[in-house]
C-alpha positions in Angstrom: 99.1 35.3 60.4 96.3 36.5 62.7 97.8 37.6 66.2 95.8 38.2 69.4 96.1 40.0 72.7 95.8 38.2 76.0 94.9 39.7 78.7 97.8 39.5 80.7 99.5 41.7 77.5 96.5 43.8 77.6 97.2 44.8 81.7 101.1 45.2 80.6 100.8 47.6 78.0 98.5 49.7 80.0 100.6 49.7 83.1 103.7 50.5 81.0 101.7 53.2 79.7 100.5 54.5 83.1 104.0 54.2 83.9 105.2 56.5 81.0 102.5 58.8 82.3 103.9 59.0 85.8 107.7 59.5 85.0 106.8 62.4 82.3 104.5 63.7 85.2 106.9 63.2 87.9 109.9 65.4 86.2 107.0 68.1 85.6 105.2 69.3 88.7 105.5 73.2 89.1 104.5 75.0 85.7 104.9 79.0 85.2 103.7 81.1 82.2 104.4 84.5 81.5 101.7 85.8 78.9 100.7 89.6 78.0 97.0 88.0 77.0 95.1 85.4 79.7 91.5 84.6 78.5 88.5 87.5 79.3 91.0 89.4 81.6 93.0 90.7 78.5 93.6 89.5 74.9 93.7 91.0 71.2 93.8 87.3 70.0 94.2 83.8 70.1 96.9 83.8 72.6 94.5 84.5 75.7 92.4 81.4 74.8 95.4 79.2 74.2 97.3 80.5 77.5 94.0 80.2 79.5 92.9 76.7 78.3 96.1 75.4 78.7 96.5 76.4 81.8 93.4 75.1 83.2 93.8 71.8 81.5 97.2 71.4 83.4 95.7 72.3 86.4 92.9 70.0 86.2 95.1 66.6 85.9 97.1 65.2 88.5 97.8 67.6 91.2 100.3 70.1 88.8 100.9 73.5 90.2 100.2 76.0 87.4 101.0 79.8 88.0 100.1 82.8 85.1 101.7 86.0 85.4 100.7 88.7 83.3 100.3 92.6 83.1 97.9 95.1 85.4 96.7 97.2 82.2 95.1 100.1 82.6 91.7 99.0 81.7 91.7 96.0 84.0 89.9 96.6 87.4 91.7 94.0 89.1 88.9 94.1 92.6 86.2 93.2 90.3 87.6 90.2 89.2 88.3 89.0 92.5 92.3 90.0 92.8 93.2 90.7 96.3 96.7 92.3 96.4 99.4 90.0 97.3 101.0 90.0 100.7 104.5 90.3 101.8 106.3 87.0 102.4 108.6 88.4 105.1 106.7 91.7 106.4 103.5 91.0 108.4 100.3 93.6 107.7 102.3 94.9 104.1 101.3 94.1 100.6 104.5 93.2 98.4 105.9 95.7 96.4 109.7 95.4 95.0 112.0 97.5 93.2 112.8 96.5 89.6 116.0 97.4 87.5 115.1 98.8 84.4 118.7 100.7 83.3 119.1 102.5 80.6 122.2 103.7 79.0 124.2 106.1 81.8 121.2 106.0 84.2 120.3 103.5 86.9 116.2 103.3 86.6 114.2 101.5 89.3 110.4 100.5 89.1 108.4 99.6 91.7 105.9 96.8 90.9 103.3 95.4 93.4 101.1 92.6 92.7 97.3 91.2 92.7 96.7 87.5 93.1 94.0 84.9 92.6 93.2 81.5 92.1 91.1 80.5 89.4 89.9 76.8 88.5 93.3 75.8 90.3 95.1 78.3 88.3 97.4 80.4 90.4 96.9 83.9 88.8 99.2 87.1 89.5 99.1 90.6 88.4 101.8 92.7 87.8 101.0 96.3 88.9 103.1 99.3 87.6 102.5 103.0 86.4 103.6 101.7 82.7 101.0 99.1 82.6 98.4 101.5 84.3 98.9 104.2 81.3 97.7 101.8 78.8 94.3 100.9 77.8 94.8 98.2 75.4 97.1 95.1 75.3 99.4 96.1 72.3 98.4 99.2 70.6 97.3 102.8 71.6 93.6 103.1 71.3 91.2 105.8 70.4 91.3 106.9 74.0 95.2 107.6 73.9 94.8 109.8 70.3 91.6 111.9 71.4 93.9 112.2 74.8 98.1 112.7 73.2 98.0 112.7 69.4 101.2 111.0 68.7 99.8 108.4 70.0 97.7 107.1 67.3 95.0 104.2 67.3 96.4 100.8 66.3 100.2 101.6 66.5 102.2 99.9 69.2 103.0 101.2 72.3 106.6 103.3 72.2 108.0 101.2 75.0 107.0 97.7 74.2 110.1 96.1 74.8 110.6 97.8 78.8 106.9 97.1 79.0 108.1 93.0 78.0 111.4 93.0 79.9 109.4 94.7 83.2 107.1 91.6 83.0 109.7 89.3 83.0 111.7 90.5 85.5 109.1 91.0 88.0 107.9 87.4 87.4 111.2 86.0 88.3 111.5 88.4 91.2 108.3 87.0 92.3 108.8 83.5 92.3 112.2 84.0 94.4 110.5 86.3 97.1 107.6 83.2 97.0 110.6 80.5 97.1 109.6 79.2 94.1 111.8 76.7 91.8 109.7 75.9 88.9 110.1 73.1 87.0 109.6 74.8 83.3 109.0 78.5 82.9 106.3 78.7 79.8 107.4 81.7 77.6 104.6 83.2 75.3 105.7 85.1 72.1 108.6 86.8 71.7 107.5 89.5 74.6 108.2 87.2 77.1 111.1 85.3 75.1 114.2 86.9 76.8 113.5 85.1 79.8 115.3 82.1 79.5 118.7 84.1 78.6 118.2 86.4 81.6 117.9 82.8 84.1 121.2 81.6 82.3 123.4 84.6 82.0 122.4 87.2 84.8 124.4 86.2 87.9 121.1 87.5 89.7 118.8 84.5 88.7 121.5 82.1 87.6 122.1 79.8 90.5 118.6 80.1 91.7 117.1 78.5 88.7 119.6 76.2 87.5 117.2 73.2 87.9 114.5 75.1 85.6 113.6 74.4 82.0 112.5 76.7 79.7 109.5 76.2 77.0 109.1 79.2 74.2 106.2 79.4 72.4 105.6 81.2 69.1 102.0 81.9 68.7 103.4 84.2 65.5 106.7 84.9 63.7 105.4 87.7 61.2 106.5 91.0 61.3 106.1 92.8 64.1 105.5 90.1 66.3 109.0 89.3 67.4 109.4 92.6 70.0 112.9 93.0 68.5 114.7 96.1 69.3 117.3 98.5 67.5 118.8 100.7 70.0 121.5 97.8 71.3 123.2 99.8 73.8 119.7 100.7 75.5 119.2 96.4 75.0 122.4 95.8 76.9 121.2 98.2 79.9 117.8 97.3 80.4 118.5 93.3 79.9 121.7 93.1 82.0 122.6 90.5 79.4 126.3 90.4 78.7 126.9 92.3 75.5 128.1 89.1 73.3 124.5 88.1 74.0 122.8 90.9 72.3 125.6 90.9 69.7 125.5 87.2 68.7 121.4 87.6 68.6 120.8 90.1 65.8 118.5 89.5 63.1 118.7 92.6 60.4 120.8 94.4 62.5 117.9 94.2 66.0 118.3 91.8 68.8 116.0 89.8 68.3 113.9 88.4 71.5 112.7 84.7 69.8 116.4 84.6 68.4 117.8 84.8 71.6 115.2 81.9 72.6 116.5 79.0 70.9 120.0 79.3 72.3 118.8 79.2 76.1 115.3 77.2 75.6 113.2 74.7 73.5 111.0 76.5 71.1 107.8 75.2 70.0 105.3 76.6 67.3 101.6 76.4 67.7 101.3 73.6 64.6 103.2 71.3 62.9 102.8 72.6 59.7 103.5 76.1 60.5 107.3 75.0 61.9 107.6 72.9 58.8 107.3 76.1 56.6 109.8 78.3 59.0 112.2 76.0 58.3 111.7 74.3 55.5 110.0 76.9 53.0 109.6 80.4 51.3 107.3 81.5 53.6 109.8 82.0 56.2 110.5 85.3 54.5 107.4 86.6 55.9 109.3 86.6 59.4 112.6 88.1 58.1 114.3 84.6 57.9 114.1 83.6 61.8 113.2 79.8 61.1 116.2 79.9 58.5 117.9 81.4 61.1 117.4 79.1 63.7 117.8 76.4 61.5 121.7 77.3 60.8 122.5 77.2 64.7 120.5 73.8 64.8 117.8 75.0 66.6 114.4 72.8 65.5 111.0 74.3 65.9 108.7 72.1 67.2 105.3 72.0 66.6 102.4 71.5 68.5 98.6 72.6 66.9 96.7 74.1 69.3 93.5 72.7 71.1 90.3 73.7 72.0 87.9 73.2 74.7 84.2 72.2 73.0 82.2 73.2 76.1 83.4 76.9 76.2 82.1 77.4 72.6 78.5 76.3 72.5 75.1 78.3 72.1 74.5 78.3 75.6 76.8 80.9 75.4 74.1 83.3 73.7 70.6 81.5 74.6 69.9 82.4 77.6 66.0 81.2 78.6 65.7 80.8 75.0 66.1 77.0 75.2 65.1 76.7 71.0 68.4 78.6 70.8 70.4 75.6 72.0 72.0 73.1 69.1 75.2 70.5 68.9 76.8 70.2 65.5 78.7 66.9 66.9 75.0 65.2 67.2 74.0 63.4 64.8 70.5 63.4 65.9 70.2 67.1 66.5 68.7 68.7 63.0 70.0 72.3 64.3 66.5 73.8 64.5 68.9 75.5 67.2 71.2 77.0 64.7 68.3 78.5 62.5 67.0 80.0 65.5 70.0 81.7 66.1 70.5 82.6 62.8 66.9 84.5 63.2 67.7 85.7 66.3 71.0 87.7 65.0 69.6 89.1 61.8 66.4 90.4 63.9 68.8 92.3 66.4 70.8 93.7 63.3 67.8 95.0 61.6 66.5 96.5 64.6 70.1 98.5 65.0 70.5 97.2 68.2 73.9 98.5 70.3 76.5 96.1 71.7 79.1 97.8 73.3 81.9 98.0 71.6 80.7 97.5 68.0 79.7 99.9 65.6 77.1 98.8 62.5 77.8 99.4 58.9 75.1 98.6 56.0 72.3 96.0 56.8 70.9 92.8 56.3 67.7 91.6 55.4 65.7 89.0 57.8 65.7 86.1 55.7 67.2 83.0 57.5 66.8 80.8 54.3 69.8 83.2 52.3 73.2 81.5 53.3 75.5 83.8 55.3 79.3 83.8 55.1 81.3 85.1 57.9 84.4 86.5 59.0 85.4 87.4 62.4 89.2 88.8 63.2 91.7 91.3 63.0 91.1 93.4 59.9 94.7 93.5 58.1 96.9 92.0 55.4 98.1 89.3 57.1 94.4 87.6 57.5 94.1 88.5 53.9 91.1 91.1 54.4 91.9 92.8 51.6 91.5 90.4 49.1 88.5 88.8 51.0 86.7 92.7 50.1 87.8 92.6 46.2 86.0 88.8 46.2 83.1 90.0 48.3 82.1 92.5 45.8 82.0 89.9 42.8 80.4 87.5 44.6 77.9 89.5 45.9 77.1 90.8 42.1 77.1 87.2 40.8 74.8 85.9 43.8 71.8 88.3 45.0 70.7 86.0 47.3 74.2 85.4 49.1 74.8 87.3 53.0 77.8 88.5 54.3 78.6 89.6 57.8 82.3 90.9 58.9 83.0 91.7 62.3 86.7 93.4 63.8 88.8 96.0 63.1 92.0 96.7 62.1 93.9 99.2 60.0 91.8 102.6 58.9 92.5 102.1 55.3 90.6 98.1 55.4 88.1 99.7 58.2 87.0 102.4 55.7 87.0 100.0 52.8 84.2 97.7 54.5 82.4 100.3 55.4 82.3 101.7 52.0 81.3 97.9 50.5 78.6 97.5 53.3 76.8 100.6 52.5 76.9 100.5 48.2 73.9 100.8 45.9 74.2 97.1 44.6 75.0 95.5 47.9 72.5 97.2 50.4 70.3 94.7 52.6 73.1 92.0 52.0 76.0 93.1 54.1 76.5 94.3 57.7 80.3 95.2 58.8 80.5 95.1 62.3 83.3 97.7 63.7 84.9 96.4 66.6 84.9 93.4 69.1 82.4 92.0 71.3 82.9 88.3 72.6 78.8 88.0 72.8 78.7 89.5 69.5 81.4 87.3 68.2 79.4 84.1 69.5 76.4 85.1 67.8 78.3 85.3 64.6 80.0 81.9 65.0 76.5 80.7 65.5 74.2 82.2 62.8 76.9 81.7 59.8 76.6 79.6 57.4 80.2 79.5 56.3 83.3 80.7 58.1 85.9 82.9 55.7 89.6 82.8 56.8 91.8 84.0 53.7 94.8 84.4 56.0 98.1 85.0 53.9 99.6 83.0 56.6 98.2 81.2 59.9 100.4 79.8 62.5 97.4 77.6 63.9 93.9 79.4 63.9 91.4 78.9 66.6 88.8 80.9 64.8 88.2 77.4 62.5 87.6 75.5 65.4 85.2 77.6 67.2 83.6 78.1 63.9 83.3 74.4 63.7 81.6 73.6 67.0 79.0 76.4 65.6 78.2 74.2 63.2 80.0 77.2 60.6 81.6 75.5 57.9 85.0 77.2 57.4 86.5 77.8 54.3 90.3 78.6 54.4 93.7 79.3 52.9 95.7 75.6 53.1 98.1 77.3 55.0 99.9 76.9 58.4 97.8 75.5 61.3 94.9 76.0 58.7 95.7 72.1 57.0 93.9 70.7 59.8 90.8 71.5 57.9 90.2 68.7 55.8 88.9 69.7 52.2 85.0 68.1 51.6 85.1 66.6 55.2 85.5 69.1 57.9 85.7 72.3 55.8 86.5 73.8 51.9 90.6 74.5 51.8 91.8 76.6 48.9 95.6 76.2 47.8 96.3 79.5 46.1 96.4 83.1 47.2 94.6 84.9 44.8 91.3 86.4 44.6 90.6 83.8 41.9 91.5 81.3 44.0 88.8 82.7 47.2 86.5 83.2 44.9 86.1 79.6 43.6 86.4 78.5 46.6 83.2 80.6 48.3 81.1 79.5 44.9 81.8 75.7 46.1 80.7 76.6 49.6 76.9 77.6 47.7 77.1 74.2 46.2 77.3 72.5 49.3 75.3 74.8 50.9 72.6 73.3 48.1 73.1 70.1 49.0 71.4 70.0 52.7 72.9 66.4 53.2 76.3 67.0 52.7 76.2 70.2 54.6 75.4 68.4 57.8 77.7 65.6 57.1 80.3 68.4 57.2 79.3 70.0 59.9 79.4 66.4 62.0 82.6 65.2 60.9 84.4 68.8 61.8 83.0 68.0 65.2 84.0 64.4 65.6 87.7 65.4 64.2 88.0 68.1 67.1 86.9 65.5 69.7 89.4 62.9 68.4 92.4 65.0 68.1 92.5 68.5 69.4 90.8 68.6 73.0 93.0 70.3 75.3 93.2 67.2 77.2 94.9 65.5 74.4 97.2 68.0 72.9 98.2 69.0 76.7 100.2 65.6 76.9 102.2 67.2 73.7 103.2 70.0 75.7 104.2 67.8 78.9 106.1 66.1 76.7 108.5 69.8 75.4 108.5 70.7 79.3 110.2 67.2 80.2 112.7 68.0 77.0 113.1 71.4 78.4 113.7 70.5 81.8 116.1 67.7 80.9 117.9 69.3 78.5 119.0 72.0 81.1 119.8 69.4 83.7 122.4 68.1 81.5 124.1 71.4 81.0 
């Protein structure tokens, strides 16, 4: 039986939707976020993009008050970015300075912090300035500069005081909220670096009453080994956090106090894709996290999943074209022949041929200027988690079998993988067909995204993945291992996907890509469909609504305690 919808019914439905949105928004107006990364200010991975884009998306809608707190690292000049010292609201003519308790066993310790502030695109940003942060020349690890200065601070190893860095940020943010008289509806904590905060405001007497009506959401961007920010020294954990002994004792994973585990007791917890949440709690993939997902499940903590969004306007050829309009293109426009993309490819190959220098990037190997050849690209951290060891093995075979294939790798990581890529790029049989760009530069990354025909993501596990989105927006077809958040790539529709985790599986997928490259109509169809899928389901305007639901859940659950 055919049904019809009357204008009155339609108006009623619209009214109900508007009322539902209003109800959701009414409960969540004041949102504070804590993160170790944010946009171009400080970044080491995809967290910087998620926090920045989500904050700005939230700030654009319905008059919300969005605040983000992050450390002022030694590589950041606050003044150059327009930040100003935050005035003390109680002492006219003086900038705000606070003493934060950071005690150790049998030793009472106070650390002084100051704050810098700016509003950008309606987002209120705060830097926490301390001697501890000023000593750091990278976000999470020691840099080459550090190693040259202090030999034991080996490049790419984590900061020895990581736990104190994290606690200082969380305590300094809470003290800032109190001084400013801010009582957030929700505090959104990003990753293990800020995941102890929910326990602090529920268990520490100094915060308990003030934040009585504040809910907490903890987003796990990566639950793998090395990302939990756990600590083995339990007496130290008790002293520096100020948490009761029983909280430390009851939230250990592998005999270490685990911030992500304790978060489940005091906050709503989500991961950055629905499938990653499922993998952590329903599959053997959780072994890669030390069993975090299953331990949370045993405690009746169900991980929520929200696949990250992306802001398409931030990833266009305009970022690299400058005054050269011939480089402009948009894969989501069916009328665009992508001549601009070809021009971007020619431009990058020309720059590489001239050995042009880019800040933060060293070039090994070479690529001939032949834009007709298929160009495979990779951008990311050079680690086993990202599957780069498998990629190296496969590239050697792919290049040997296909003399017309070109390869471009941009990234840095462990010295062994870096050395292997240098050796491969400069091998006799590969010369002229592969470049390894060691390091990272945002401009170079955009150029590689725009120039590439295929973007390889061979990760062993991937909580969400943003580079596949970015590649699609540049018409660079992703070839992904179908795990975690990478399942959003639809095989043969918005990219190419392979289920296995062996070199043979990846090689087969790359050879399928060569077949697609030879079919111009199919290639263009995949490029178009990929952008349409993003615009339909993955813009931040859409994904933001899912976070609003989690914020509402976090606040409601707190009010019901």
